N, C-alpha and C positions, 0 to 999 in steps of 0.2 A: 568118885574120883575127884580130887582136888584140880583147882584150875591150874596148877604149875603141871600135873599129870596130863591133863587135856592138852595143854599147849606144846608138851614135849611129845604128844603120841600124834598131835595135827602137823608139828614139824618132822617126823620121823616120816609121816605120810606124804607129806611133800618132798621129802629128800628122796624117797622111794620113786616117787613119780618123776622126779626130774632124774634119777638115774636110770629109769626106764625109758625115757624119751631119748636120752642121750644112747643108750645102748642100741635103742631099734633106729636112731638117724642112720642115713645113708651117707658114703663117702662123696667129700666135694672136690671136684677138679676144675682149679681156675684156669681157663684157656685163652693164651696170650697171642692176640691178633695185631697185626700191623696196621691194618687198613681201616678206613672209616666206617661206622656201623651201616651204612647205606650202600657200600660197596659190595658187588655182588659175592666177592668170596667170603665177606663177613656175613651177610646174609644167609649164606648156604652154611657156613659155620656155625650160625646160631640156630639154624634148621635143624643140623645133626646133633647138635647139643640138646636141644629139646627131645627129638626122638629118642635119644640114649636116656635121657632122664626120664621120660615117660614109660618107656619100654622095660626099664629097670624099677620101676615104682619107687624112684629116689634112691634106688640102691646106690646108684651112681649118678650125682646130679653134677653135670657139667655146666658152668658158668663163661661166657665169652667176655673178654676185655677188649675191644676194638680198639682202633687208633692208638696204637702204642700205650694204652693207658695202664698196662701190668709191666709190659716190659717195651722198649723201643724195638723197632724190627732188627737192628743189628743184634740186640742182645737176646732174642727170642731162641736161636738155636741153640746157645751157651747155657740157658736158662732151663730149658727143658733136660739137657744134658746131664746137667749139675744136678737136676732133680728140685730146682726152686720154684718150678712150677711142672706140674704132670705133662702137660699137652699145650701144643702151641702150632702155629703157622708160619712158614717161612719161605721167600721166593728161594728157588732152589739154586737158581744160577748165581746168587749173592754167596755162595759157599765154596767158590771155586778154592779159595785158600786151605778149606779143608780137605779138599780132593777134586782134581781135575775132572772127574766123572760128572760132578754138579754142574760142570759149564755146558755139557753136550747140548742143551735145548737153549742156547744162546750164542751158537754157532750160524753165523750169517749165511742163509739161504741154504743150509740143510734141510731143515723142515720148515715150510711158510705157509703150509695150509692145516686146518684141524685134523684132516685125515691122516697127512704125512706127521704131524705132531703126535697123533695116537700111535702111530705105527713105532715111532721114535720113543714114546714114553715105553710100551711094551717090549722094545727091543733093550732099552736100558734099565728096567725097572729091577731085574734080579741083582744087577751088578749093585744098583743104589741100595738095594735092601741090604745087601752083605755089608757094603760100607757103613751102613746107619748101624746095624747091628754090632759091628767092632766099636762102634763109638758107645754103645748102651742106648740105642734108640730104635724104636719099632716105625715104619711107614704104615700111615692108615690108609690115606688119599693123597692123590692129586689132582688140580683142577688148572688149565692154563689161563693166560690172559690173551686177549685178541692178538692178531698181528702187529708186530711193532711198526711205528712209523717215526719220522724224524720230524720233533720239533724244533722251530728255529723262529727268532725274533726279527731275522730279515730274510729275503729270498736265497736259495741255495739251487745253483743249477749244476755244481759238481762238487765234488770232495776237495778242491782248491778253497771254495769259498768258504770251507769251515777253518779254514788257518787262523788260529790263534784265538778262536772264539771258545768261551768259556761252557766247557760241556758238562753237563749232569752225569756222573756214572755211578751206578747202584751196585756194580760187582767189577770184579776183574777183566772180564771180556768187554764190557761197555769201556774202561780205561784203555783198554788195548785198542778199541775201535777209535777212540778218541785220537790215540797216540798216531795211528796210522792215517787219520784224516788231516794230522796237523793242529786239533784242537787240543784244548787244556782241561785234562779231566779233574772233577771237582766231586768228591762223593757227596751224596745226599740222600736222604731218606725220603721217601715218599711223603711222609708227614710234614717236611722241611720244604717241600718243592714251592709253594705260593711265595713264601718269604724270599727263598733263594731267587726266584724270577723277578720279584717284586723289586729287591736290591741291586739288582745285577751280578749276585753272585754267580747265577747261571744263567746262559742265553740259548742253549739248546740242549737237547736230550733225545734219546730214542727212548719209546714208549708207547704204550697203547692207547687208544681213544679213551678208554676207561680212567687211565690214571688222569689224563686233561681234563675230562669231564667231572670227575671228583674235586680236582683241584681248582676248576673254573680258571683253566690257563688261559683263555682268552683275554682275561684281564690284563696279562702280560705278554703273550707270546702271539704272532699273528698267523704263522704258516705252519702247517701240518702236512707232511709229503708220505703219503700211502706205500712205503717202500716194502712193507710185509717182508720184515728181515729175519723175523723168527717169532716163535710163540713161547715164552717162558711161562714155566709152571711154579704154583704155590704148593707146598706139600705140608700135611699135617702130621706131626710126628709125636709119639709117645715116650716118655721115660720107660725103658725097660724093667727096671725095678717097679714102679707103678703098675705096670702091665702085668708083671709076674703075681703082684698081690690080688689080682681079681679073681672071680669066681671064673669058672670055664663058660657058664650061662652068661655071664657079663662081657666076657670076652667075644664070645660069639655074636651077642647083639651090636656090641662096637664094629665088629667087622662088618656085619650086614649093613649097620647104617652109614659106615664107611664107604662101602660099595654104593649104596644109595646116594649119598653125597657127589661122589666122584662123578657118576653118571648124569647125576642133575647140573652139576657145576660145568660139565663139558658142555653140555646143551645150553645152558644160560649163556655160557661166554660166545658160543656161536650166535645165539639169538641177537645179544647185544653187540655184535662186532660192526654191524652196519650203522646200527642207532646212534652209537655213540658219534660215529662220525657225521652223522645227519645233526647232533646236536652241538658239535664243534663248528660246523658250517652255521647253524641258525644262530650262533652266538659270534658271527663276525668273523670267523677264521678262514683263511684261505686253505681249501682242501683240494691238494693235486696229486697225482701219481708222480714218480720220478721222473726226471728229465733222461734220456738215454745217458747221457754223460754220467749222471749222478749213479744211475743204477750199473753202468759199466765199472765204477768206480767201486762202488759197494760189493759188487760180486769179484773184484779182483781182492778187495780186502777180506772178503770172506774165504778165498783160497789160503790166503797167509795166515789167517787165524786158524782155519781147520789144519794145516801143515803144523802151525806150532801147538795147537792141542794135542794132535796125535803123538807129537814127541813127548809131551807131559803125561798123557794119559796111558801110554805104553799098548802092550798086548792087548789089555782088557779093554782099552777104548777103541782099537783097531775091531776087536770083536764084535764090540757093540755096532759099531759104525756098519761093519760087514753084514751083521744079523738085519739091521736096518734096511741097508740096501736090498738085501733078498727078498723083502717081504712084498 
């Protein structure tokens, strides 16, 4: 065999090997996450991704991209819906403009404990799945944040103290809450929080101890009032076309690992709830329960927001609230 034939034979063999590797390589899904890699939501998503990758022997590899590095928080829902990425995680209540049902877990004082938050999730899940299906999406799992508290750069004894305060809003519900308190809502994603408070763009917000800890909020904010207003949830969604392209075996693995991720995520959120508050206090923040006046103001605001929400959500919203109330 001439040297040229040897070279061609080797080249052919190399090409065949490359084709074999390509043909046997699994599918890769990039998973868009809005929160930092050390946040328990992102850690839970990373464990889910690894479990799916391992159990499918790489036939489906899921790679997580935290801190909005693939798509910013506000872009993730649309990116998954349009197929720009097959899977992602988004704060459910930030999607109120998509459908009022997504705001149900951000109604003040409707569900204020982990137990009640789970009941509300079970009551609303079928309706949310129906809505997502109509948008070409599938719900895999949802995990709550700890109960929401009020962060402020100055003391707050009643809603009157919030007049004209620049209030960080992350969804329509928090914008409305700000308006009812007399504050000025400003839409700010979690990844932009530190800069917003450092520059005075934001002076207050409703959020969990987790968000404050992740963003070292004590560098800019002094007070956190444990009003336990609601427990919002993040959900992990998949593009339906990407889902339909999977084998039944892979779908089953995804569903099984999603159920595990949901269970672990809820347990971790409850475990960390008090720990986050301890960390805020350890870093110099004043951690208090709300005054009677502030609680009364929030309860009144909550009733107003619930009435307004029921008007927007219609019969399906009333059905979910009735189902929740009957649990």
